[in-house]
Predicted model as a PDB file, atoms N, CA, C, CB and O in Angstrom, pLDDT in the B-factor column:
MODEL        1                                                                  
ATOM      1  N   MET A   1     -54.849   4.347  53.124  1.00 79.00           N  
ATOM      2  CA  MET A   1     -55.105   3.536  51.991  1.00 79.00           C  
ATOM      3  C   MET A   1     -53.917   3.596  50.968  1.00 79.00           C  
ATOM      4  CB  MET A   1     -56.416   3.980  51.349  1.00 79.00           C  
ATOM      5  O   MET A   1     -53.584   2.545  50.420  1.00 79.00           O  
ATOM      6  N   PRO A   2     -53.250   4.778  50.674  1.00 87.00           N  
ATOM      7  CA  PRO A   2     -52.212   4.661  49.758  1.00 87.00           C  
ATOM      8  C   PRO A   2     -51.089   3.762  50.042  1.00 87.00           C  
ATOM      9  CB  PRO A   2     -51.730   5.852  49.550  1.00 87.00           C  
ATOM     10  O   PRO A   2     -50.420   3.277  49.130  1.00 87.00           O  
ATOM     11  N   HIS A   3     -50.831   3.494  51.456  1.00 91.00           N  
ATOM     12  CA  HIS A   3     -49.758   2.536  51.789  1.00 91.00           C  
ATOM     13  C   HIS A   3     -50.173   1.156  51.547  1.00 91.00           C  
ATOM     14  CB  HIS A   3     -49.327   2.667  53.204  1.00 91.00           C  
ATOM     15  O   HIS A   3     -49.380   0.377  51.018  1.00 91.00           O  
ATOM     16  N   LEU A   4     -51.317   0.797  51.878  1.00 89.00           N  
ATOM     17  CA  LEU A   4     -51.990  -0.520  51.542  1.00 89.00           C  
ATOM     18  C   LEU A   4     -52.008  -0.767  50.085  1.00 89.00           C  
ATOM     19  CB  LEU A   4     -53.432  -0.568  52.056  1.00 89.00           C  
ATOM     20  O   LEU A   4     -51.845  -1.921  49.687  1.00 89.00           O  
ATOM     21  N   ARG A   5     -52.194   0.220  49.235  1.00 91.00           N  
ATOM     22  CA  ARG A   5     -52.248   0.146  47.778  1.00 91.00           C  
ATOM     23  C   ARG A   5     -50.850  -0.183  47.325  1.00 91.00           C  
ATOM     24  CB  ARG A   5     -52.775   1.482  47.125  1.00 91.00           C  
ATOM     25  O   ARG A   5     -50.723  -1.031  46.442  1.00 91.00           O  
ATOM     26  N   VAL A   6     -49.776   0.407  47.844  1.00 93.00           N  
ATOM     27  CA  VAL A   6     -48.427   0.156  47.526  1.00 93.00           C  
ATOM     28  C   VAL A   6     -48.095  -1.358  47.810  1.00 93.00           C  
ATOM     29  CB  VAL A   6     -47.519   1.116  48.333  1.00 93.00           C  
ATOM     30  O   VAL A   6     -47.596  -2.095  46.959  1.00 93.00           O  
ATOM     31  N   LEU A   7     -48.416  -1.744  49.075  1.00 91.00           N  
ATOM     32  CA  LEU A   7     -48.151  -3.117  49.487  1.00 91.00           C  
ATOM     33  C   LEU A   7     -48.934  -4.169  48.615  1.00 91.00           C  
ATOM     34  CB  LEU A   7     -48.528  -3.275  50.980  1.00 91.00           C  
ATOM     35  O   LEU A   7     -48.481  -5.289  48.374  1.00 91.00           O  
ATOM     36  N   GLU A   8     -50.100  -3.726  48.183  1.00 91.00           N  
ATOM     37  CA  GLU A   8     -50.926  -4.604  47.364  1.00 91.00           C  
ATOM     38  C   GLU A   8     -50.269  -4.672  45.926  1.00 91.00           C  
ATOM     39  CB  GLU A   8     -52.454  -4.059  47.308  1.00 91.00           C  
ATOM     40  O   GLU A   8     -50.255  -5.762  45.353  1.00 91.00           O  
ATOM     41  N   ASN A   9     -49.752  -3.615  45.349  1.00 91.00           N  
ATOM     42  CA  ASN A   9     -49.233  -3.581  44.033  1.00 91.00           C  
ATOM     43  C   ASN A   9     -47.855  -4.283  44.103  1.00 91.00           C  
ATOM     44  CB  ASN A   9     -49.146  -2.105  43.488  1.00 91.00           C  
ATOM     45  O   ASN A   9     -47.403  -4.874  43.122  1.00 91.00           O  
ATOM     46  N   ALA A  10     -47.207  -4.208  45.262  1.00 88.00           N  
ATOM     47  CA  ALA A  10     -45.954  -5.119  45.342  1.00 88.00           C  
ATOM     48  C   ALA A  10     -46.135  -6.632  45.467  1.00 88.00           C  
ATOM     49  CB  ALA A  10     -45.149  -4.720  46.520  1.00 88.00           C  
ATOM     50  O   ALA A  10     -45.248  -7.476  45.334  1.00 88.00           O  
ATOM     51  N   GLY A  11     -47.518  -6.854  45.762  1.00 87.00           N  
ATOM     52  CA  GLY A  11     -47.864  -8.372  45.788  1.00 87.00           C  
ATOM     53  C   GLY A  11     -47.647  -8.917  47.229  1.00 87.00           C  
ATOM     54  O   GLY A  11     -47.617 -10.135  47.405  1.00 87.00           O  
ATOM     55  N   LEU A  12     -47.498  -8.065  48.246  1.00 89.00           N  
ATOM     56  CA  LEU A  12     -47.343  -8.371  49.685  1.00 89.00           C  
ATOM     57  C   LEU A  12     -48.675  -8.766  50.302  1.00 89.00           C  
ATOM     58  CB  LEU A  12     -46.757  -7.158  50.442  1.00 89.00           C  
ATOM     59  O   LEU A  12     -48.774  -9.750  51.036  1.00 89.00           O  
ATOM     60  N   VAL A  13     -49.612  -8.042  50.014  1.00 92.00           N  
ATOM     61  CA  VAL A  13     -50.873  -8.238  50.679  1.00 92.00           C  
ATOM     62  C   VAL A  13     -52.025  -8.279  49.595  1.00 92.00           C  
ATOM     63  CB  VAL A  13     -51.106  -7.083  51.744  1.00 92.00           C  
ATOM     64  O   VAL A  13     -51.910  -7.831  48.454  1.00 92.00           O  
ATOM     65  N   THR A  14     -53.083  -8.844  50.087  1.00 93.00           N  
ATOM     66  CA  THR A  14     -54.264  -8.914  49.117  1.00 93.00           C  
ATOM     67  C   THR A  14     -55.375  -8.278  49.978  1.00 93.00           C  
ATOM     68  CB  THR A  14     -54.658 -10.518  48.582  1.00 93.00           C  
ATOM     69  O   THR A  14     -55.316  -8.370  51.204  1.00 93.00           O  
ATOM     70  N   SER A  15     -56.355  -7.656  49.379  1.00 92.00           N  
ATOM     71  CA  SER A  15     -57.465  -6.935  50.032  1.00 92.00           C  
ATOM     72  C   SER A  15     -58.808  -7.351  49.338  1.00 92.00           C  
ATOM     73  CB  SER A  15     -57.236  -5.340  49.945  1.00 92.00           C  
ATOM     74  O   SER A  15     -58.907  -7.570  48.131  1.00 92.00           O  
ATOM     75  N   HIS A  16     -59.841  -7.433  50.257  1.00 91.00           N  
ATOM     76  CA  HIS A  16     -61.162  -7.794  49.666  1.00 91.00           C  
ATOM     77  C   HIS A  16     -62.078  -6.609  50.393  1.00 91.00           C  
ATOM     78  CB  HIS A  16     -61.672  -9.514  50.041  1.00 91.00           C  
ATOM     79  O   HIS A  16     -61.877  -6.193  51.535  1.00 91.00           O  
ATOM     80  N   GLU A  17     -62.957  -6.226  49.638  1.00 92.00           N  
ATOM     81  CA  GLU A  17     -63.912  -5.283  50.062  1.00 92.00           C  
ATOM     82  C   GLU A  17     -65.384  -5.787  50.099  1.00 92.00           C  
ATOM     83  CB  GLU A  17     -63.804  -4.133  49.194  1.00 92.00           C  
ATOM     84  O   GLU A  17     -65.971  -6.166  49.085  1.00 92.00           O  
ATOM     85  N   HIS A  18     -65.942  -5.764  51.352  1.00 93.00           N  
ATOM     86  CA  HIS A  18     -67.246  -6.182  51.453  1.00 93.00           C  
ATOM     87  C   HIS A  18     -68.135  -5.084  52.037  1.00 93.00           C  
ATOM     88  CB  HIS A  18     -67.299  -7.405  52.246  1.00 93.00           C  
ATOM     89  O   HIS A  18     -68.162  -4.929  53.257  1.00 93.00           O  
ATOM     90  N   GLY A  19     -68.830  -4.352  51.262  1.00 95.00           N  
ATOM     91  CA  GLY A  19     -69.501  -3.144  51.529  1.00 95.00           C  
ATOM     92  C   GLY A  19     -68.628  -2.029  52.000  1.00 95.00           C  
ATOM     93  O   GLY A  19     -67.893  -1.475  51.183  1.00 95.00           O  
ATOM     94  N   ARG A  20     -68.645  -1.682  53.159  1.00 94.00           N  
ATOM     95  CA  ARG A  20     -67.850  -0.677  53.674  1.00 94.00           C  
ATOM     96  C   ARG A  20     -66.614  -1.126  54.449  1.00 94.00           C  
ATOM     97  CB  ARG A  20     -68.654   0.125  54.479  1.00 94.00           C  
ATOM     98  O   ARG A  20     -65.897  -0.316  55.035  1.00 94.00           O  
ATOM     99  N   VAL A  21     -66.385  -2.450  54.436  1.00 95.00           N  
ATOM    100  CA  VAL A  21     -65.267  -3.126  55.241  1.00 95.00           C  
ATOM    101  C   VAL A  21     -64.301  -3.681  54.263  1.00 95.00           C  
ATOM    102  CB  VAL A  21     -65.799  -4.299  56.210  1.00 95.00           C  
ATOM    103  O   VAL A  21     -64.673  -4.451  53.377  1.00 95.00           O  
ATOM    104  N   ARG A  22     -63.089  -3.312  54.403  1.00 91.00           N  
ATOM    105  CA  ARG A  22     -61.958  -3.789  53.649  1.00 91.00           C  
ATOM    106  C   ARG A  22     -61.007  -4.627  54.541  1.00 91.00           C  
ATOM    107  CB  ARG A  22     -61.214  -2.602  53.027  1.00 91.00           C  
ATOM    108  O   ARG A  22     -60.388  -4.144  55.490  1.00 91.00           O  
ATOM    109  N   THR A  23     -60.944  -5.916  54.159  1.00 94.00           N  
ATOM    110  CA  THR A  23     -60.167  -6.886  54.770  1.00 94.00           C  
ATOM    111  C   THR A  23     -58.776  -7.002  54.139  1.00 94.00           C  
ATOM    112  CB  THR A  23     -60.876  -8.156  54.726  1.00 94.00           C  
ATOM    113  O   THR A  23     -58.782  -7.230  52.929  1.00 94.00           O  
ATOM    114  N   VAL A  24     -57.576  -6.884  54.745  1.00 93.00           N  
ATOM    115  CA  VAL A  24     -56.378  -6.865  54.177  1.00 93.00           C  
ATOM    116  C   VAL A  24     -55.591  -7.989  54.714  1.00 93.00           C  
ATOM    117  CB  VAL A  24     -55.758  -5.612  54.357  1.00 93.00           C  
ATOM    118  O   VAL A  24     -55.518  -8.046  55.941  1.00 93.00           O  
ATOM    119  N   SER A  25     -54.900  -9.025  53.921  1.00 93.00           N  
ATOM    120  CA  SER A  25     -54.350 -10.132  54.364  1.00 93.00           C  
ATOM    121  C   SER A  25     -52.842 -10.177  53.784  1.00 93.00           C  
ATOM    122  CB  SER A  25     -55.239 -11.311  53.971  1.00 93.00           C  
ATOM    123  O   SER A  25     -52.575  -9.877  52.620  1.00 93.00           O  
ATOM    124  N   LEU A  26     -51.941 -10.568  54.691  1.00 90.00           N  
ATOM    125  CA  LEU A  26     -50.459 -10.801  54.148  1.00 90.00           C  
ATOM    126  C   LEU A  26     -50.532 -12.144  53.257  1.00 90.00           C  
ATOM    127  CB  LEU A  26     -49.273 -11.001  55.491  1.00 90.00           C  
ATOM    128  O   LEU A  26     -51.129 -13.153  53.633  1.00 90.00           O  
ATOM    129  N   ARG A  27     -49.913 -12.039  52.142  1.00 90.00           N  
ATOM    130  CA  ARG A  27     -49.805 -13.136  51.372  1.00 90.00           C  
ATOM    131  C   ARG A  27     -48.781 -14.227  51.778  1.00 90.00           C  
ATOM    132  CB  ARG A  27     -49.549 -12.683  50.130  1.00 90.00           C  
ATOM    133  O   ARG A  27     -47.611 -13.890  51.956  1.00 90.00           O  
ATOM    134  N   PRO A  28     -49.160 -15.509  51.931  1.00 88.00           N  
ATOM    135  CA  PRO A  28     -48.260 -16.607  52.285  1.00 88.00           C  
ATOM    136  C   PRO A  28     -47.069 -16.496  51.464  1.00 88.00           C  
ATOM    137  CB  PRO A  28     -48.894 -17.967  52.111  1.00 88.00           C  
ATOM    138  O   PRO A  28     -47.150 -16.472  50.236  1.00 88.00           O  
ATOM    139  N   GLY A  29     -45.892 -16.422  52.131  1.00 88.00           N  
ATOM    140  CA  GLY A  29     -44.662 -16.493  51.431  1.00 88.00           C  
ATOM    141  C   GLY A  29     -44.255 -15.113  50.858  1.00 88.00           C  
ATOM    142  O   GLY A  29     -43.206 -14.996  50.224  1.00 88.00           O  
ATOM    143  N   ALA A  30     -44.984 -14.197  51.053  1.00 86.00           N  
ATOM    144  CA  ALA A  30     -44.715 -12.983  50.324  1.00 86.00           C  
ATOM    145  C   ALA A  30     -43.261 -12.246  50.903  1.00 86.00           C  
ATOM    146  CB  ALA A  30     -46.071 -11.984  50.510  1.00 86.00           C  
ATOM    147  O   ALA A  30     -42.578 -11.514  50.187  1.00 86.00           O  
ATOM    148  N   LEU A  31     -42.980 -12.521  52.089  1.00 85.00           N  
ATOM    149  CA  LEU A  31     -41.598 -12.057  52.568  1.00 85.00           C  
ATOM    150  C   LEU A  31     -40.498 -13.014  52.459  1.00 85.00           C  
ATOM    151  CB  LEU A  31     -41.645 -11.670  53.968  1.00 85.00           C  
ATOM    152  O   LEU A  31     -39.431 -12.743  53.010  1.00 85.00           O  
ATOM    153  N   ASP A  32     -40.650 -14.173  51.768  1.00 88.00           N  
ATOM    154  CA  ASP A  32     -39.538 -15.111  51.761  1.00 88.00           C  
ATOM    155  C   ASP A  32     -38.332 -14.517  50.916  1.00 88.00           C  
ATOM    156  CB  ASP A  32     -40.024 -16.509  51.169  1.00 88.00           C  
ATOM    157  O   ASP A  32     -37.171 -14.814  51.201  1.00 88.00           O  
ATOM    158  N   VAL A  33     -38.594 -13.815  50.049  1.00 85.00           N  
ATOM    159  CA  VAL A  33     -37.406 -13.071  49.220  1.00 85.00           C  
ATOM    160  C   VAL A  33     -36.685 -12.246  50.146  1.00 85.00           C  
ATOM    161  CB  VAL A  33     -37.921 -12.106  47.990  1.00 85.00           C  
ATOM    162  O   VAL A  33     -35.456 -12.278  50.095  1.00 85.00           O  
ATOM    163  N   LEU A  34     -37.284 -11.480  51.019  1.00 84.00           N  
ATOM    164  CA  LEU A  34     -36.693 -10.608  51.821  1.00 84.00           C  
ATOM    165  C   LEU A  34     -35.846 -11.400  52.773  1.00 84.00           C  
ATOM    166  CB  LEU A  34     -37.669  -9.753  52.465  1.00 84.00           C  
ATOM    167  O   LEU A  34     -34.692 -11.055  53.028  1.00 84.00           O  
ATOM    168  N   HIS A  35     -36.415 -12.465  53.301  1.00 85.00           N  
ATOM    169  CA  HIS A  35     -35.654 -13.304  54.225  1.00 85.00           C  
ATOM    170  C   HIS A  35     -34.423 -13.845  53.634  1.00 85.00           C  
ATOM    171  CB  HIS A  35     -36.468 -14.414  54.707  1.00 85.00           C  
ATOM    172  O   HIS A  35     -33.399 -13.856  54.318  1.00 85.00           O  
ATOM    173  N   LEU A  36     -34.420 -14.312  52.381  1.00 88.00           N  
ATOM    174  CA  LEU A  36     -33.265 -14.792  51.612  1.00 88.00           C  
ATOM    175  C   LEU A  36     -32.269 -13.693  51.510  1.00 88.00           C  
ATOM    176  CB  LEU A  36     -33.668 -15.282  50.212  1.00 88.00           C  
ATOM    177  O   LEU A  36     -31.069 -13.911  51.678  1.00 88.00           O  
ATOM    178  N   TRP A  37     -32.737 -12.535  51.241  1.00 87.00           N  
ATOM    179  CA  TRP A  37     -31.762 -11.452  51.019  1.00 87.00           C  
ATOM    180  C   TRP A  37     -31.103 -10.982  52.417  1.00 87.00           C  
ATOM    181  CB  TRP A  37     -32.506 -10.212  50.286  1.00 87.00           C  
ATOM    182  O   TRP A  37     -29.941 -10.577  52.447  1.00 87.00           O  
ATOM    183  N   LEU A  38     -31.849 -11.052  53.485  1.00 87.00           N  
ATOM    184  CA  LEU A  38     -31.193 -10.707  54.755  1.00 87.00           C  
ATOM    185  C   LEU A  38     -30.156 -11.769  55.217  1.00 87.00           C  
ATOM    186  CB  LEU A  38     -32.260 -10.527  55.841  1.00 87.00           C  
ATOM    187  O   LEU A  38     -29.194 -11.463  55.922  1.00 87.00           O  
ATOM    188  N   ASP A  39     -30.396 -13.004  54.794  1.00 85.00           N  
ATOM    189  CA  ASP A  39     -29.543 -13.975  55.126  1.00 85.00           C  
ATOM    190  C   ASP A  39     -28.135 -13.870  54.393  1.00 85.00           C  
ATOM    191  CB  ASP A  39     -30.215 -15.220  54.863  1.00 85.00           C  
ATOM    192  O   ASP A  39     -27.077 -14.199  54.929  1.00 85.00           O  
ATOM    193  N   GLU A  40     -28.247 -13.401  53.176  1.00 85.00           N  
ATOM    194  CA  GLU A  40     -27.077 -13.033  52.317  1.00 85.00           C  
ATOM    195  C   GLU A  40     -26.186 -11.860  52.921  1.00 85.00           C  
ATOM    196  CB  GLU A  40     -27.613 -12.599  50.893  1.00 85.00           C  
ATOM    197  O   GLU A  40     -24.955 -11.819  52.924  1.00 85.00           O  
ATOM    198  N   GLN A  41     -27.056 -10.929  53.422  1.00 84.00           N  
ATOM    199  CA  GLN A  41     -26.433  -9.699  54.029  1.00 84.00           C  
ATOM    200  C   GLN A  41     -25.789  -9.932  55.473  1.00 84.00           C  
ATOM    201  CB  GLN A  41     -27.545  -8.578  54.140  1.00 84.00           C  
ATOM    202  O   GLN A  41     -24.921  -9.163  55.887  1.00 84.00           O  
ATOM    203  N   ARG A  42     -26.188 -10.888  56.137  1.00 85.00           N  
ATOM    204  CA  ARG A  42     -25.935 -11.163  57.498  1.00 85.00           C  
ATOM    205  C   ARG A  42     -24.451 -11.515  57.669  1.00 85.00           C  
ATOM    206  CB  ARG A  42     -26.845 -12.281  57.994  1.00 85.00           C  
ATOM    207  O   ARG A  42     -23.854 -11.032  58.631  1.00 85.00           O  
ATOM    208  N   THR A  43     -23.819 -12.309  56.818  1.00 87.00           N  
ATOM    209  CA  THR A  43     -22.512 -12.954  56.932  1.00 87.00           C  
ATOM    210  C   THR A  43     -21.636 -11.659  56.641  1.00 87.00           C  
ATOM    211  CB  THR A  43     -22.266 -14.300  55.840  1.00 87.00           C  
ATOM    212  O   THR A  43     -20.795 -11.400  57.502  1.00 87.00           O  
ATOM    213  N   PRO A  44     -21.709 -10.898  55.657  1.00 86.00           N  
ATOM    214  CA  PRO A  44     -20.727  -9.711  55.459  1.00 86.00           C  
ATOM    215  C   PRO A  44     -20.816  -8.749  56.628  1.00 86.00           C  
ATOM    216  CB  PRO A  44     -21.039  -8.898  54.101  1.00 86.00           C  
ATOM    217  O   PRO A  44     -19.803  -8.182  57.035  1.00 86.00           O  
ATOM    218  N   ALA A  45     -22.062  -8.544  57.203  1.00 86.00           N  
ATOM    219  CA  ALA A  45     -22.231  -7.633  58.233  1.00 86.00           C  
ATOM    220  C   ALA A  45     -21.539  -8.152  59.565  1.00 86.00           C  
ATOM    221  CB  ALA A  45     -23.719  -7.381  58.413  1.00 86.00           C  
ATOM    222  O   ALA A  45     -20.905  -7.388  60.292  1.00 86.00           O  
ATOM    223  N   GLU A  46     -21.712  -9.561  59.846  1.00 89.00           N  
ATOM    224  CA  GLU A  46     -20.926 -10.187  60.960  1.00 89.00           C  
ATOM    225  C   GLU A  46     -19.637 -10.012  60.857  1.00 89.00           C  
ATOM    226  CB  GLU A  46     -21.101 -11.523  61.098  1.00 89.00           C  
ATOM    227  O   GLU A  46     -18.994  -9.613  61.828  1.00 89.00           O  
ATOM    228  N   ARG A  47     -19.043 -10.285  59.648  1.00 87.00           N  
ATOM    229  CA  ARG A  47     -17.488 -10.211  59.493  1.00 87.00           C  
ATOM    230  C   ARG A  47     -17.053  -8.744  59.639  1.00 87.00           C  
ATOM    231  CB  ARG A  47     -16.979 -10.791  58.016  1.00 87.00           C  
ATOM    232  O   ARG A  47     -16.029  -8.509  60.282  1.00 87.00           O  
ATOM    233  N   GLN A  48     -17.678  -7.850  59.149  1.00 91.00           N  
ATOM    234  CA  GLN A  48     -17.433  -6.415  59.542  1.00 91.00           C  
ATOM    235  C   GLN A  48     -17.418  -6.121  60.977  1.00 91.00           C  
ATOM    236  CB  GLN A  48     -18.435  -5.557  58.959  1.00 91.00           C  
ATOM    237  O   GLN A  48     -16.449  -5.541  61.466  1.00 91.00           O  
ATOM    238  N   ALA A  49     -18.509  -6.509  61.746  1.00 92.00           N  
ATOM    239  CA  ALA A  49     -18.508  -6.351  63.141  1.00 92.00           C  
ATOM    240  C   ALA A  49     -17.394  -7.002  63.681  1.00 92.00           C  
ATOM    241  CB  ALA A  49     -19.689  -6.813  63.744  1.00 92.00           C  
ATOM    242  O   ALA A  49     -16.702  -6.342  64.456  1.00 92.00           O  
ATOM    243  N   ASP A  50     -17.043  -8.259  63.417  1.00 91.00           N  
ATOM    244  CA  ASP A  50     -15.870  -8.972  64.055  1.00 91.00           C  
ATOM    245  C   ASP A  50     -14.616  -8.122  63.848  1.00 91.00           C  
ATOM    246  CB  ASP A  50     -15.653 -10.445  63.428  1.00 91.00           C  
ATOM    247  O   ASP A  50     -13.957  -7.807  64.840  1.00 91.00           O  
ATOM    248  N   GLN A  51     -14.241  -7.730  62.629  1.00 92.00           N  
ATOM    249  CA  GLN A  51     -13.290  -6.825  62.476  1.00 92.00           C  
ATOM    250  C   GLN A  51     -13.130  -5.555  63.068  1.00 92.00           C  
ATOM    251  CB  GLN A  51     -13.262  -6.655  61.450  1.00 92.00           C  
ATOM    252  O   GLN A  51     -12.034  -5.044  63.299  1.00 92.00           O  
ATOM    253  N   LEU A  52     -14.325  -5.004  63.335  1.00 94.00           N  
ATOM    254  CA  LEU A  52     -14.316  -3.664  64.150  1.00 94.00           C  
ATOM    255  C   LEU A  52     -14.031  -4.036  65.653  1.00 94.00           C  
ATOM    256  CB  LEU A  52     -15.816  -2.829  64.025  1.00 94.00           C  
ATOM    257  O   LEU A  52     -13.429  -3.231  66.364  1.00 94.00           O  
ATOM    258  N   GLY A  53     -14.445  -5.207  66.125  1.00 93.00           N  
ATOM    259  CA  GLY A  53     -14.238  -5.549  67.491  1.00 93.00           C  
ATOM    260  C   GLY A  53     -12.697  -5.819  67.575  1.00 93.00           C  
ATOM    261  O   GLY A  53     -12.078  -5.297  68.502  1.00 93.00           O  
ATOM    262  N   ILE A  54     -12.083  -6.554  66.721  1.00 92.00           N  
ATOM    263  CA  ILE A  54     -10.710  -6.779  66.763  1.00 92.00           C  
ATOM    264  C   ILE A  54      -9.902  -5.385  66.791  1.00 92.00           C  
ATOM    265  CB  ILE A  54     -10.330  -7.658  65.551  1.00 92.00           C  
ATOM    266  O   ILE A  54      -8.945  -5.210  67.545  1.00 92.00           O  
ATOM    267  N   HIS A  55     -10.334  -4.509  65.984  1.00 92.00           N  
ATOM    268  CA  HIS A  55      -9.691  -3.302  65.809  1.00 92.00           C  
ATOM    269  C   HIS A  55      -9.684  -2.553  67.093  1.00 92.00           C  
ATOM    270  CB  HIS A  55     -10.310  -2.540  64.739  1.00 92.00           C  
ATOM    271  O   HIS A  55      -8.653  -2.004  67.481  1.00 92.00           O  
ATOM    272  N   LEU A  56     -10.888  -2.506  67.827  1.00 92.00           N  
ATOM    273  CA  LEU A  56     -11.114  -1.834  68.943  1.00 92.00           C  
ATOM    274  C   LEU A  56     -10.445  -2.459  70.106  1.00 92.00           C  
ATOM    275  CB  LEU A  56     -12.465  -1.702  69.127  1.00 92.00           C  
ATOM    276  O   LEU A  56     -10.124  -1.770  71.075  1.00 92.00           O  
ATOM    277  N   THR A  57     -10.229  -3.687  70.057  1.00 91.00           N  
ATOM    278  CA  THR A  57      -9.439  -4.455  71.125  1.00 91.00           C  
ATOM    279  C   THR A  57      -7.923  -4.079  70.987  1.00 91.00           C  
ATOM    280  CB  THR A  57      -9.637  -6.101  70.954  1.00 91.00           C  
ATOM    281  O   THR A  57      -7.224  -3.943  71.991  1.00 91.00           O  
ATOM    282  N   ARG A  58      -7.479  -3.930  69.833  1.00 90.00           N  
ATOM    283  CA  ARG A  58      -6.078  -3.632  69.559  1.00 90.00           C  
ATOM    284  C   ARG A  58      -5.809  -2.092  69.967  1.00 90.00           C  
ATOM    285  CB  ARG A  58      -5.744  -3.919  67.972  1.00 90.00           C  
ATOM    286  O   ARG A  58      -4.740  -1.738  70.466  1.00 90.00           O  
ATOM    287  N   ILE A  59      -6.806  -1.271  69.725  1.00 88.00           N  
ATOM    288  CA  ILE A  59      -6.622   0.110  70.045  1.00 88.00           C  
ATOM    289  C   ILE A  59      -6.502   0.267  71.568  1.00 88.00           C  
ATOM    290  CB  ILE A  59      -7.778   0.951  69.482  1.00 88.00           C  
ATOM    291  O   ILE A  59      -5.598   0.908  72.103  1.00 88.00           O  
ATOM    292  N   GLY A  60      -7.525  -0.395  72.248  1.00 83.00           N  
ATOM    293  CA  GLY A  60      -7.499  -0.536  73.775  1.00 83.00           C  
ATOM    294  C   GLY A  60      -6.238  -1.062  74.469  1.00 83.00           C  
ATOM    295  O   GLY A  60      -5.808  -0.629  75.539  1.00 83.00           O  
ATOM    296  N   ALA A  61      -5.684  -2.066  73.724  1.00 77.00           N  
ATOM    297  CA  ALA A  61      -4.386  -2.623  74.352  1.00 77.00           C  
ATOM    298  C   ALA A  61      -3.281  -1.676  74.169  1.00 77.00           C  
ATOM    299  CB  ALA A  61      -3.959  -3.995  73.733  1.00 77.00           C  
ATOM    300  O   ALA A  61      -2.364  -1.684  74.990  1.00 77.00           O  
ATOM    301  N   LYS A  62      -3.269  -0.842  73.155  1.00 77.00           N  
ATOM    302  CA  LYS A  62      -2.085  -0.011  72.874  1.00 77.00           C  
ATOM    303  C   LYS A  62      -2.172   1.166  73.794  1.00 77.00           C  
ATOM    304  CB  LYS A  62      -2.004   0.445  71.362  1.00 77.00           C  
ATOM    305  O   LYS A  62      -1.138   1.768  74.086  1.00 77.00           O  
ATOM    306  N   GLY A  63      -3.354   1.545  74.281  1.00 68.00           N  
ATOM    307  CA  GLY A  63      -3.699   2.641  75.212  1.00 68.00           C  
ATOM    308  C   GLY A  63      -3.228   2.429  76.679  1.00 68.00           C  
ATOM    309  O   GLY A  63      -2.957   3.373  77.420  1.00 68.00           O  
ATOM    310  N   THR A  64      -3.151   1.131  77.042  1.00 61.00           N  
ATOM    311  CA  THR A  64      -2.784   0.827  78.346  1.00 61.00           C  
ATOM    312  C   THR A  64      -1.306   0.396  78.518  1.00 61.00           C  
ATOM    313  CB  THR A  64      -3.671  -0.199  78.824  1.00 61.00           C  
ATOM    314  O   THR A  64      -0.874   0.104  79.634  1.00 61.00           O  
TER     315      THR A  64                                                      
ENDMDL                                                                          
END                                                                             
C-alpha cells in the first residue's frame, strides 16, 4: 500500500475503495511527460553510443 500511495500522490494512479476491495487504475496520459523526457534523452545517448562505436573500431584497427 505505501507504494500505491506514492504513485497516487504523484498523480499517476487513482484508487477507489469499495468495502474491502481497492481498485487502482492508471490515469490516462499520466506517463506522457516521462515519454517526452525519454525522447529528449535518446538523441544524446545515441550520439554517445555512436562515438563509442567509432572509437572501438579505431582501436581494433590499430591492433591489427
